[in-house]
All heavy atoms as TSV, in Angstrom:
chain	resi	resn	atom	element	x	y	z
A	1	MET	N	N	0.847	-1.186	0.000
A	1	MET	CA	C	0.000	0.000	0.000
A	1	MET	C	C	0.886	1.239	0.000
A	1	MET	O	O	1.892	1.310	0.696
A	1	MET	CB	C	-0.892	-0.022	1.233
A	1	MET	CG	C	-1.820	1.142	1.308
A	1	MET	SD	S	-2.908	0.954	2.726
A	1	MET	CE	C	-3.195	2.645	3.085
A	2	SER	N	N	0.522	2.207	-0.769
A	2	SER	CA	C	1.270	3.463	-0.797
A	2	SER	C	C	0.453	4.568	-0.146
A	2	SER	O	O	-0.753	4.444	0.033
A	2	SER	CB	C	1.615	3.831	-2.239
A	2	SER	OG	O	0.446	4.042	-2.982
A	3	SER	N	N	1.145	5.630	0.216
A	3	SER	CA	C	0.457	6.776	0.801
A	3	SER	C	C	1.014	8.049	0.179
A	3	SER	O	O	2.138	8.074	-0.316
A	3	SER	CB	C	0.619	6.800	2.320
A	3	SER	OG	O	1.968	6.914	2.671
A	4	VAL	N	N	0.211	9.083	0.241
A	4	VAL	CA	C	0.604	10.385	-0.294
A	4	VAL	C	C	0.518	11.401	0.842
A	4	VAL	O	O	-0.466	11.440	1.578
A	4	VAL	CB	C	-0.323	10.812	-1.457
A	4	VAL	CG1	C	0.046	12.196	-1.949
A	4	VAL	CG2	C	-0.266	9.798	-2.581
A	5	ALA	N	N	1.557	12.187	0.982
A	5	ALA	CA	C	1.594	13.211	2.025
A	5	ALA	C	C	1.592	14.592	1.382
A	5	ALA	O	O	2.013	14.764	0.239
A	5	ALA	CB	C	2.820	13.053	2.902
A	6	ARG	N	N	1.122	15.530	2.142
A	6	ARG	CA	C	1.129	16.921	1.715
A	6	ARG	C	C	1.848	17.724	2.793
A	6	ARG	O	O	1.891	17.324	3.954
A	6	ARG	CB	C	-0.307	17.408	1.543
A	6	ARG	CG	C	-0.372	18.806	1.004
A	6	ARG	CD	C	-1.752	19.165	0.570
A	6	ARG	NE	N	-1.699	20.528	0.061
A	6	ARG	CZ	C	-2.677	21.120	-0.548
A	6	ARG	NH1	N	-3.801	20.488	-0.741
A	6	ARG	NH2	N	-2.558	22.347	-0.969
A	7	VAL	N	N	2.385	18.874	2.411
A	7	VAL	CA	C	3.105	19.734	3.354
A	7	VAL	C	C	2.463	21.116	3.334
A	7	VAL	O	O	2.144	21.646	2.268
A	7	VAL	CB	C	4.596	19.838	2.972
A	7	VAL	CG1	C	5.322	20.804	3.901
A	7	VAL	CG2	C	5.251	18.469	2.989
A	8	THR	N	N	2.266	21.674	4.515
A	8	THR	CA	C	1.761	23.042	4.623
A	8	THR	C	C	2.686	23.829	5.543
A	8	THR	O	O	3.321	23.261	6.433
A	8	THR	CB	C	0.307	23.064	5.146
A	8	THR	OG1	O	-0.222	24.379	5.023
A	8	THR	CG2	C	0.206	22.606	6.584
A	9	THR	N	N	2.791	25.118	5.323
A	9	THR	CA	C	3.693	25.973	6.099
A	9	THR	C	C	2.895	26.793	7.103
A	9	THR	O	O	1.888	27.404	6.748
A	9	THR	CB	C	4.458	26.927	5.156
A	9	THR	OG1	O	5.151	26.146	4.180
A	9	THR	CG2	C	5.445	27.779	5.923
A	10	ILE	N	N	3.349	26.792	8.349
A	10	ILE	CA	C	2.729	27.625	9.384
A	10	ILE	C	C	3.827	28.367	10.142
A	10	ILE	O	O	4.972	27.924	10.191
A	10	ILE	CB	C	1.856	26.807	10.364
A	10	ILE	CG1	C	2.695	25.780	11.134
A	10	ILE	CG2	C	0.718	26.124	9.634
A	10	ILE	CD1	C	1.919	25.076	12.236
A	11	THR	N	N	3.467	29.484	10.736
A	11	THR	CA	C	4.375	30.254	11.585
A	11	THR	C	C	3.751	30.355	12.967
A	11	THR	O	O	2.555	30.636	13.091
A	11	THR	CB	C	4.612	31.657	11.002
A	11	THR	OG1	O	5.161	31.511	9.690
A	11	THR	CG2	C	5.578	32.449	11.847
A	12	VAL	N	N	4.567	30.108	13.990
A	12	VAL	CA	C	4.076	30.076	15.366
A	12	VAL	C	C	4.987	30.927	16.241
A	12	VAL	O	O	6.203	30.917	16.073
A	12	VAL	CB	C	4.073	28.631	15.917
A	12	VAL	CG1	C	3.377	28.575	17.257
A	12	VAL	CG2	C	3.439	27.663	14.938
A	13	ARG	N	N	4.390	31.631	17.198
A	13	ARG	CA	C	5.148	32.466	18.131
A	13	ARG	C	C	4.886	31.996	19.553
A	13	ARG	O	O	3.770	31.609	19.893
A	13	ARG	CB	C	4.723	33.924	17.998
A	13	ARG	CG	C	5.526	34.859	18.878
A	13	ARG	CD	C	4.968	36.283	18.862
A	13	ARG	NE	N	5.752	37.155	19.703
A	13	ARG	CZ	C	5.695	37.188	21.032
A	13	ARG	NH1	N	4.891	36.385	21.686
A	13	ARG	NH2	N	6.449	38.035	21.719
A	14	SER	N	N	5.914	32.024	20.386
A	14	SER	CA	C	5.794	31.664	21.793
A	14	SER	C	C	6.468	32.732	22.640
A	14	SER	O	O	7.450	33.340	22.220
A	14	SER	CB	C	6.471	30.312	22.051
A	14	SER	OG	O	6.583	30.054	23.442
A	15	ASP	N	N	5.952	32.928	23.838
A	15	ASP	CA	C	6.580	33.824	24.799
A	15	ASP	C	C	7.619	33.085	25.644
A	15	ASP	O	O	8.296	33.691	26.470
A	15	ASP	CB	C	5.530	34.416	25.750
A	15	ASP	CG	C	4.592	35.373	25.039
A	15	ASP	OD1	O	5.003	35.997	24.049
A	15	ASP	OD2	O	3.429	35.490	25.486
A	16	THR	N	N	7.751	31.762	25.425
A	16	THR	CA	C	8.570	30.921	26.285
A	16	THR	C	C	9.853	30.406	25.641
A	16	THR	O	O	10.935	30.591	26.187
A	16	THR	CB	C	7.748	29.703	26.757
A	16	THR	OG1	O	6.490	30.143	27.242
A	16	THR	CG2	C	8.455	28.955	27.854
A	17	SER	N	N	9.722	29.711	24.473
A	17	SER	CA	C	10.896	29.067	23.878
A	17	SER	C	C	10.587	28.581	22.465
A	17	SER	O	O	9.427	28.525	22.055
A	17	SER	CB	C	11.325	27.864	24.717
A	17	SER	OG	O	10.333	26.848	24.671
A	18	PHE	N	N	11.652	28.189	21.750
A	18	PHE	CA	C	11.467	27.567	20.442
A	18	PHE	C	C	10.709	26.248	20.587
A	18	PHE	O	O	9.822	25.935	19.811
A	18	PHE	CB	C	12.816	27.305	19.759
A	18	PHE	CG	C	13.471	28.538	19.202
A	18	PHE	CD1	C	14.760	28.875	19.566
A	18	PHE	CD2	C	12.812	29.357	18.295
A	18	PHE	CE1	C	15.381	30.005	19.048
A	18	PHE	CE2	C	13.419	30.490	17.775
A	18	PHE	CZ	C	14.705	30.814	18.152
A	19	GLU	N	N	11.085	25.464	21.597
A	19	GLU	CA	C	10.437	24.159	21.816
A	19	GLU	C	C	8.937	24.331	22.031
A	19	GLU	O	O	8.127	23.562	21.494
A	19	GLU	CB	C	11.068	23.460	23.015
A	19	GLU	CG	C	10.522	22.071	23.242
A	19	GLU	CD	C	11.215	21.340	24.392
A	19	GLU	OE1	O	12.284	21.777	24.832
A	19	GLU	OE2	O	10.661	20.327	24.823
A	20	ASP	N	N	8.553	25.327	22.799
A	20	ASP	CA	C	7.132	25.595	23.043
A	20	ASP	C	C	6.435	26.012	21.749
A	20	ASP	O	O	5.303	25.599	21.491
A	20	ASP	CB	C	6.978	26.687	24.103
A	20	ASP	CG	C	5.528	26.943	24.459
A	20	ASP	OD1	O	4.842	25.989	24.899
A	20	ASP	OD2	O	5.068	28.089	24.278
A	21	ALA	N	N	7.099	26.805	20.930
A	21	ALA	CA	C	6.511	27.229	19.660
A	21	ALA	C	C	6.277	26.031	18.733
A	21	ALA	O	O	5.229	25.921	18.111
A	21	ALA	CB	C	7.409	28.264	18.979
A	22	VAL	N	N	7.256	25.123	18.674
A	22	VAL	CA	C	7.106	23.932	17.831
A	22	VAL	C	C	5.958	23.064	18.346
A	22	VAL	O	O	5.102	22.623	17.571
A	22	VAL	CB	C	8.425	23.119	17.778
A	22	VAL	CG1	C	8.211	21.785	17.080
A	22	VAL	CG2	C	9.506	23.928	17.077
A	23	ALA	N	N	5.919	22.813	19.650
A	23	ALA	CA	C	4.859	21.988	20.231
A	23	ALA	C	C	3.483	22.599	19.990
A	23	ALA	O	O	2.536	21.900	19.636
A	23	ALA	CB	C	5.111	21.783	21.726
A	24	ALA	N	N	3.376	23.906	20.161
A	24	ALA	CA	C	2.098	24.593	19.933
A	24	ALA	C	C	1.690	24.512	18.461
A	24	ALA	O	O	0.513	24.327	18.147
A	24	ALA	CB	C	2.199	26.045	20.379
A	25	GLY	N	N	2.658	24.637	17.578
A	25	GLY	CA	C	2.363	24.569	16.147
A	25	GLY	C	C	1.869	23.208	15.715
A	25	GLY	O	O	0.879	23.096	14.985
A	26	VAL	N	N	2.534	22.150	16.181
A	26	VAL	CA	C	2.107	20.792	15.831
A	26	VAL	C	C	0.735	20.497	16.437
A	26	VAL	O	O	-0.134	19.927	15.778
A	26	VAL	CB	C	3.160	19.751	16.271
A	26	VAL	CG1	C	2.634	18.336	16.105
A	26	VAL	CG2	C	4.446	19.934	15.474
A	27	ALA	N	N	0.520	20.904	17.677
A	27	ALA	CA	C	-0.777	20.691	18.327
A	27	ALA	C	C	-1.888	21.410	17.578
A	27	ALA	O	O	-2.965	20.855	17.327
A	27	ALA	CB	C	-0.720	21.150	19.788
A	28	ARG	N	N	-1.628	22.653	17.194
A	28	ARG	CA	C	-2.658	23.428	16.480
A	28	ARG	C	C	-2.920	22.858	15.095
A	28	ARG	O	O	-4.071	22.764	14.658
A	28	ARG	CB	C	-2.236	24.891	16.376
A	28	ARG	CG	C	-3.202	25.776	15.621
A	28	ARG	CD	C	-4.582	25.771	16.294
A	28	ARG	NE	N	-5.532	26.554	15.547
A	28	ARG	CZ	C	-6.318	26.077	14.587
A	28	ARG	NH1	N	-6.254	24.796	14.234
A	28	ARG	NH2	N	-7.173	26.863	13.960
A	29	ALA	N	N	-1.878	22.469	14.383
A	29	ALA	CA	C	-2.056	21.876	13.057
A	29	ALA	C	C	-2.877	20.601	13.155
A	29	ALA	O	O	-3.729	20.324	12.301
A	29	ALA	CB	C	-0.701	21.592	12.417
A	30	SER	N	N	-2.669	19.833	14.217
A	30	SER	CA	C	-3.397	18.572	14.409
A	30	SER	C	C	-4.886	18.795	14.662
A	30	SER	O	O	-5.691	17.893	14.442
A	30	SER	CB	C	-2.788	17.779	15.562
A	30	SER	OG	O	-1.479	17.381	15.238
A	31	GLN	N	N	-5.258	19.980	15.118
A	31	GLN	CA	C	-6.678	20.291	15.319
A	31	GLN	C	C	-7.406	20.463	13.988
A	31	GLN	O	O	-8.607	20.210	13.890
A	31	GLN	CB	C	-6.842	21.567	16.138
A	31	GLN	CG	C	-6.424	21.432	17.577
A	31	GLN	CD	C	-6.532	22.761	18.320
A	31	GLN	OE1	O	-6.957	23.781	17.776
A	31	GLN	NE2	N	-6.118	22.760	19.577
A	32	THR	N	N	-6.686	20.917	12.969
A	32	THR	CA	C	-7.285	21.208	11.670
A	32	THR	C	C	-6.999	20.124	10.642
A	32	THR	O	O	-7.852	19.795	9.829
A	32	THR	CB	C	-6.745	22.561	11.136
A	32	THR	OG1	O	-6.994	23.563	12.112
A	32	THR	CG2	C	-7.424	22.942	9.844
A	33	LEU	N	N	-5.796	19.581	10.668
A	33	LEU	CA	C	-5.363	18.592	9.675
A	33	LEU	C	C	-5.409	17.190	10.262
A	33	LEU	O	O	-4.990	16.980	11.398
A	33	LEU	CB	C	-3.922	18.897	9.226
A	33	LEU	CG	C	-3.663	20.295	8.690
A	33	LEU	CD1	C	-2.164	20.521	8.532
A	33	LEU	CD2	C	-4.388	20.497	7.373
A	34	ARG	N	N	-5.892	16.241	9.476
A	34	ARG	CA	C	-5.882	14.844	9.904
A	34	ARG	C	C	-4.546	14.202	9.527
A	34	ARG	O	O	-3.945	14.554	8.519
A	34	ARG	CB	C	-7.021	14.070	9.235
A	34	ARG	CG	C	-8.385	14.474	9.735
A	34	ARG	CD	C	-9.464	13.549	9.210
A	34	ARG	NE	N	-9.502	13.462	7.752
A	34	ARG	CZ	C	-10.173	14.267	6.948
A	34	ARG	NH1	N	-10.860	15.265	7.467
A	34	ARG	NH2	N	-10.164	14.102	5.639
A	35	HIS	N	N	-4.123	13.248	10.319
A	35	HIS	CA	C	-2.956	12.410	10.023
A	35	HIS	C	C	-1.641	13.206	9.945
A	35	HIS	O	O	-0.811	12.947	9.076
A	35	HIS	CB	C	-3.160	11.615	8.739
A	35	HIS	CG	C	-4.488	10.946	8.630
A	35	HIS	ND1	N	-4.904	9.975	9.514
A	35	HIS	CD2	C	-5.507	11.122	7.753
A	35	HIS	CE1	C	-6.120	9.572	9.171
A	35	HIS	NE2	N	-6.503	10.257	8.114
A	36	VAL	N	N	-1.449	14.174	10.852
A	36	VAL	CA	C	-0.174	14.898	10.893
A	36	VAL	C	C	0.915	13.879	11.241
A	36	VAL	O	O	0.803	13.142	12.221
A	36	VAL	CB	C	-0.208	16.040	11.927
A	36	VAL	CG1	C	1.176	16.635	12.130
A	36	VAL	CG2	C	-1.185	17.114	11.473
A	37	SER	N	N	1.947	13.814	10.407
A	37	SER	CA	C	2.982	12.799	10.588
A	37	SER	C	C	4.339	13.376	11.001
A	37	SER	O	O	5.249	12.642	11.347
A	37	SER	CB	C	3.154	11.987	9.303
A	37	SER	OG	O	3.524	12.829	8.230
A	38	GLY	N	N	4.485	14.688	10.969
A	38	GLY	CA	C	5.751	15.288	11.382
A	38	GLY	C	C	5.839	16.744	10.982
A	38	GLY	O	O	4.949	17.281	10.319
A	39	ALA	N	N	6.928	17.363	11.397
A	39	ALA	CA	C	7.149	18.775	11.066
A	39	ALA	C	C	8.647	19.034	10.960
A	39	ALA	O	O	9.455	18.414	11.663
A	39	ALA	CB	C	6.538	19.682	12.124
A	40	TRP	N	N	8.996	19.937	10.074
A	40	TRP	CA	C	10.377	20.344	9.872
A	40	TRP	C	C	10.474	21.826	10.217
A	40	TRP	O	O	9.673	22.647	9.745
A	40	TRP	CB	C	10.762	20.110	8.410
A	40	TRP	CG	C	12.066	20.683	7.997
A	40	TRP	CD1	C	13.296	20.409	8.525
A	40	TRP	CD2	C	12.298	21.641	6.961
A	40	TRP	NE1	N	14.268	21.132	7.872
A	40	TRP	CE2	C	13.666	21.904	6.896
A	40	TRP	CE3	C	11.464	22.291	6.059
A	40	TRP	CZ2	C	14.230	22.788	6.003
A	40	TRP	CZ3	C	12.022	23.173	5.159
A	40	TRP	CH2	C	13.392	23.406	5.140
A	41	VAL	N	N	11.426	22.186	11.069
A	41	VAL	CA	C	11.632	23.590	11.419
A	41	VAL	C	C	12.430	24.237	10.292
A	41	VAL	O	O	13.606	23.957	10.100
A	41	VAL	CB	C	12.371	23.735	12.765
A	41	VAL	CG1	C	12.608	25.202	13.074
A	41	VAL	CG2	C	11.598	23.068	13.882
A	42	LYS	N	N	11.748	25.085	9.551
A	42	LYS	CA	C	12.363	25.742	8.402
A	42	LYS	C	C	13.136	26.991	8.809
A	42	LYS	O	O	14.166	27.314	8.236
A	42	LYS	CB	C	11.267	26.090	7.395
A	42	LYS	CG	C	11.761	26.666	6.105
A	42	LYS	CD	C	10.608	26.880	5.154
A	42	LYS	CE	C	11.085	27.476	3.846
A	42	LYS	NZ	N	9.981	27.679	2.922
A	43	GLU	N	N	12.612	27.701	9.798
A	43	GLU	CA	C	13.227	28.970	10.212
A	43	GLU	C	C	12.951	29.216	11.686
A	43	GLU	O	O	11.887	28.861	12.187
A	43	GLU	CB	C	12.622	30.100	9.370
A	43	GLU	CG	C	13.139	31.466	9.674
A	43	GLU	CD	C	12.499	32.511	8.752
A	43	GLU	OE1	O	12.948	32.630	7.611
A	43	GLU	OE2	O	11.553	33.178	9.204
A	44	GLN	N	N	13.921	29.827	12.363
A	44	GLN	CA	C	13.756	30.256	13.745
A	44	GLN	C	C	14.181	31.713	13.843
A	44	GLN	O	O	15.137	32.119	13.190
A	44	GLN	CB	C	14.663	29.457	14.686
A	44	GLN	CG	C	14.351	27.993	14.794
A	44	GLN	CD	C	15.316	27.299	15.741
A	44	GLN	OE1	O	16.517	27.515	15.689
A	44	GLN	NE2	N	14.784	26.463	16.609
A	45	LYS	N	N	13.468	32.454	14.667
A	45	LYS	CA	C	13.911	33.822	14.934
A	45	LYS	C	C	13.401	34.268	16.293
A	45	LYS	O	O	12.443	33.703	16.822
A	45	LYS	CB	C	13.488	34.781	13.828
A	45	LYS	CG	C	12.023	34.931	13.624
A	45	LYS	CD	C	11.755	35.890	12.458
A	45	LYS	CE	C	10.272	36.016	12.216
A	45	LYS	NZ	N	9.972	36.957	11.157
A	46	VAL	N	N	14.074	35.244	16.839
A	46	VAL	CA	C	13.665	35.786	18.132
A	46	VAL	C	C	13.305	37.251	17.969
A	46	VAL	O	O	13.792	37.935	17.078
A	46	VAL	CB	C	14.767	35.637	19.211
A	46	VAL	CG1	C	15.029	34.192	19.511
A	46	VAL	CG2	C	16.034	36.359	18.831
A	47	GLU	N	N	12.444	37.693	18.873
A	47	GLU	CA	C	12.115	39.111	18.972
A	47	GLU	C	C	12.829	39.624	20.227
A	47	GLU	O	O	12.912	38.914	21.229
A	47	GLU	CB	C	10.610	39.297	19.126
A	47	GLU	CG	C	9.815	38.794	17.945
A	47	GLU	CD	C	8.325	38.761	18.250
A	47	GLU	OE1	O	7.877	39.419	19.207
A	47	GLU	OE2	O	7.615	38.055	17.516
A	48	ALA	N	N	13.345	40.828	20.165
A	48	ALA	CA	C	14.060	41.375	21.311
A	48	ALA	C	C	13.634	42.815	21.562
A	48	ALA	O	O	13.262	43.541	20.640
A	48	ALA	CB	C	15.562	41.317	21.069
A	49	LYS	N	N	13.704	43.185	22.837
A	49	LYS	CA	C	13.424	44.561	23.238
A	49	LYS	C	C	14.405	44.908	24.347
A	49	LYS	O	O	14.502	44.183	25.341
A	49	LYS	CB	C	11.979	44.678	23.736
A	49	LYS	CG	C	11.582	46.082	24.091
A	49	LYS	CD	C	10.114	46.168	24.442
A	49	LYS	CE	C	9.749	47.605	24.730
A	49	LYS	NZ	N	8.330	47.722	25.082
A	50	GLU	N	N	15.130	45.985	24.133
A	50	GLU	CA	C	16.117	46.464	25.103
A	50	GLU	C	C	17.102	45.367	25.498
A	50	GLU	O	O	17.440	45.199	26.667
A	50	GLU	CB	C	15.419	47.047	26.325
A	50	GLU	CG	C	14.568	48.259	25.979
A	50	GLU	CD	C	13.805	48.810	27.167
A	50	GLU	OE1	O	14.056	48.369	28.312
A	50	GLU	OE2	O	12.959	49.682	26.947
A	51	GLY	N	N	17.537	44.578	24.509
A	51	GLY	CA	C	18.544	43.555	24.750
A	51	GLY	C	C	18.047	42.260	25.354
A	51	GLY	O	O	18.830	41.373	25.653
A	52	LYS	N	N	16.736	42.131	25.548
A	52	LYS	CA	C	16.173	40.914	26.123
A	52	LYS	C	C	15.234	40.258	25.122
A	52	LYS	O	O	14.469	40.946	24.426
A	52	LYS	CB	C	15.414	41.217	27.411
A	52	LYS	CG	C	16.321	41.713	28.506
A	52	LYS	CD	C	15.575	41.857	29.803
A	52	LYS	CE	C	16.532	42.352	30.882
A	52	LYS	NZ	N	15.885	42.512	32.162
A	53	ILE	N	N	15.287	38.932	25.055
A	53	ILE	CA	C	14.402	38.197	24.146
A	53	ILE	C	C	12.978	38.251	24.696
A	53	ILE	O	O	12.735	37.944	25.859
A	53	ILE	CB	C	14.865	36.740	23.971
A	53	ILE	CG1	C	16.245	36.718	23.307
A	53	ILE	CG2	C	13.856	35.943	23.153
A	53	ILE	CD1	C	16.860	35.349	23.205
A	54	THR	N	N	12.053	38.648	23.832
A	54	THR	CA	C	10.652	38.771	24.233
A	54	THR	C	C	9.753	37.769	23.524
A	54	THR	O	O	8.592	37.622	23.890
A	54	THR	CB	C	10.132	40.195	23.950
A	54	THR	OG1	O	10.282	40.473	22.558
A	54	THR	CG2	C	10.893	41.226	24.767
A	55	GLY	N	N	10.262	37.088	22.511
A	55	GLY	CA	C	9.444	36.101	21.803
A	55	GLY	C	C	10.294	35.218	20.915
A	55	GLY	O	O	11.361	35.620	20.455
A	56	TRP	N	N	9.823	34.013	20.732
A	56	TRP	CA	C	10.473	33.023	19.883
A	56	TRP	C	C	9.492	32.623	18.791
A	56	TRP	O	O	8.342	32.292	19.083
A	56	TRP	CB	C	10.835	31.787	20.698
A	56	TRP	CG	C	11.920	32.000	21.709
A	56	TRP	CD1	C	13.218	31.654	21.573
A	56	TRP	CD2	C	11.819	32.587	23.005
A	56	TRP	NE1	N	13.943	31.990	22.693
A	56	TRP	CE2	C	13.092	32.569	23.596
A	56	TRP	CE3	C	10.768	33.146	23.735
A	56	TRP	CZ2	C	13.347	33.071	24.871
A	56	TRP	CZ3	C	11.015	33.644	24.992
A	56	TRP	CH2	C	12.289	33.611	25.549
A	57	SER	N	N	9.930	32.648	17.546
A	57	SER	CA	C	9.064	32.290	16.416
A	57	SER	C	C	9.709	31.191	15.589
A	57	SER	O	O	10.930	31.157	15.419
A	57	SER	CB	C	8.826	33.493	15.508
A	57	SER	OG	O	8.128	34.501	16.192
A	58	VAL	N	N	8.874	30.294	15.075
A	58	VAL	CA	C	9.336	29.256	14.167
A	58	VAL	C	C	8.419	29.197	12.961
A	58	VAL	O	O	7.223	29.458	13.067
A	58	VAL	CB	C	9.392	27.859	14.831
A	58	VAL	CG1	C	10.433	27.812	15.913
A	58	VAL	CG2	C	8.048	27.426	15.359
A	59	THR	N	N	9.002	28.894	11.830
A	59	THR	CA	C	8.236	28.562	10.636
A	59	THR	C	C	8.371	27.067	10.460
A	59	THR	O	O	9.493	26.543	10.415
A	59	THR	CB	C	8.760	29.312	9.402
A	59	THR	OG1	O	8.663	30.718	9.653
A	59	THR	CG2	C	7.968	28.963	8.164
A	60	LEU	N	N	7.239	26.373	10.425
A	60	LEU	CA	C	7.218	24.923	10.328
A	60	LEU	C	C	6.657	24.471	8.994
A	60	LEU	O	O	5.708	25.068	8.483
A	60	LEU	CB	C	6.334	24.315	11.430
A	60	LEU	CG	C	6.706	24.574	12.873
A	60	LEU	CD1	C	5.631	23.999	13.793
A	60	LEU	CD2	C	8.044	23.961	13.194
A	61	GLU	N	N	7.229	23.418	8.455
A	61	GLU	CA	C	6.674	22.692	7.322
A	61	GLU	C	C	6.023	21.454	7.923
A	61	GLU	O	O	6.713	20.551	8.404
A	61	GLU	CB	C	7.770	22.286	6.338
A	61	GLU	CG	C	8.510	23.457	5.718
A	61	GLU	CD	C	7.727	24.124	4.603
A	61	GLU	OE1	O	6.839	23.484	4.029
A	61	GLU	OE2	O	8.024	25.293	4.314
A	62	VAL	N	N	4.698	21.421	7.982
A	62	VAL	CA	C	3.969	20.325	8.622
A	62	VAL	C	C	3.529	19.327	7.551
A	62	VAL	O	O	2.891	19.709	6.571
A	62	VAL	CB	C	2.731	20.857	9.396
A	62	VAL	CG1	C	1.971	19.721	10.047
A	62	VAL	CG2	C	3.165	21.888	10.431
A	63	SER	N	N	3.869	18.050	7.780
A	63	SER	CA	C	3.493	16.987	6.839
A	63	SER	C	C	2.267	16.254	7.368
A	63	SER	O	O	2.168	15.988	8.571
A	63	SER	CB	C	4.626	15.960	6.699
A	63	SER	OG	O	5.785	16.567	6.243
A	64	PHE	N	N	1.359	15.920	6.475
A	64	PHE	CA	C	0.202	15.114	6.845
A	64	PHE	C	C	-0.149	14.196	5.688
A	64	PHE	O	O	0.038	14.524	4.534
A	64	PHE	CB	C	-0.991	15.977	7.272
A	64	PHE	CG	C	-1.465	16.967	6.230
A	64	PHE	CD1	C	-2.582	16.695	5.464
A	64	PHE	CD2	C	-0.795	18.175	6.041
A	64	PHE	CE1	C	-3.018	17.620	4.499
A	64	PHE	CE2	C	-1.236	19.099	5.105
A	64	PHE	CZ	C	-2.356	18.810	4.333
A	65	VAL	N	N	-0.626	13.006	6.039
A	65	VAL	CA	C	-0.947	11.984	5.047
A	65	VAL	C	C	-2.382	12.182	4.587
A	65	VAL	O	O	-3.307	12.335	5.409
A	65	VAL	CB	C	-0.746	10.574	5.638
A	65	VAL	CG1	C	-1.108	9.508	4.619
A	65	VAL	CG2	C	0.691	10.401	6.101
A	66	LEU	N	N	-2.576	12.173	3.269
A	66	LEU	CA	C	-3.909	12.346	2.707
A	66	LEU	C	C	-4.725	11.078	2.835
A	66	LEU	O	O	-4.194	9.967	2.787
A	66	LEU	CB	C	-3.792	12.743	1.234
A	66	LEU	CG	C	-3.042	14.048	0.935
A	66	LEU	CD1	C	-2.956	14.264	-0.559
A	66	LEU	CD2	C	-3.717	15.230	1.612
A	67	ASP	N	N	-6.034	11.254	3.016
A	67	ASP	CA	C	-6.950	10.105	3.064
A	67	ASP	C	C	-6.940	9.382	1.727
A	67	ASP	O	O	-6.701	9.987	0.674
A	67	ASP	CB	C	-8.384	10.576	3.362
A	67	ASP	CG	C	-8.537	11.089	4.788
A	67	ASP	OD1	O	-7.753	10.663	5.655
A	67	ASP	OD2	O	-9.439	11.910	5.016
A	68	ASP	N	N	-7.234	8.081	1.788
A	68	ASP	CA	C	-7.340	7.300	0.543
A	68	ASP	C	C	-8.499	7.766	-0.304
A	68	ASP	O	O	-9.492	8.192	0.101
A	68	ASP	CB	C	-7.526	5.810	0.870
A	68	ASP	CG	C	-6.249	5.244	1.492
A	68	ASP	OD1	O	-5.173	5.778	1.216
A	68	ASP	OD2	O	-6.372	4.262	2.237
């Protein structure tokens, strides 16, 4: 049996960490997309104010398997 996957791009921001942003992104994608099978971190960046990091952002490529 073969399967076909699709990839969609999402951007997620966290006030805590990159890890939290990735977890939130996968969790949120799973609410809308069926059969989420993984994610690739395409980009990471931080927001800063007065020399302190105030936010962590990731761009994710989320893979999900299409229904038969």
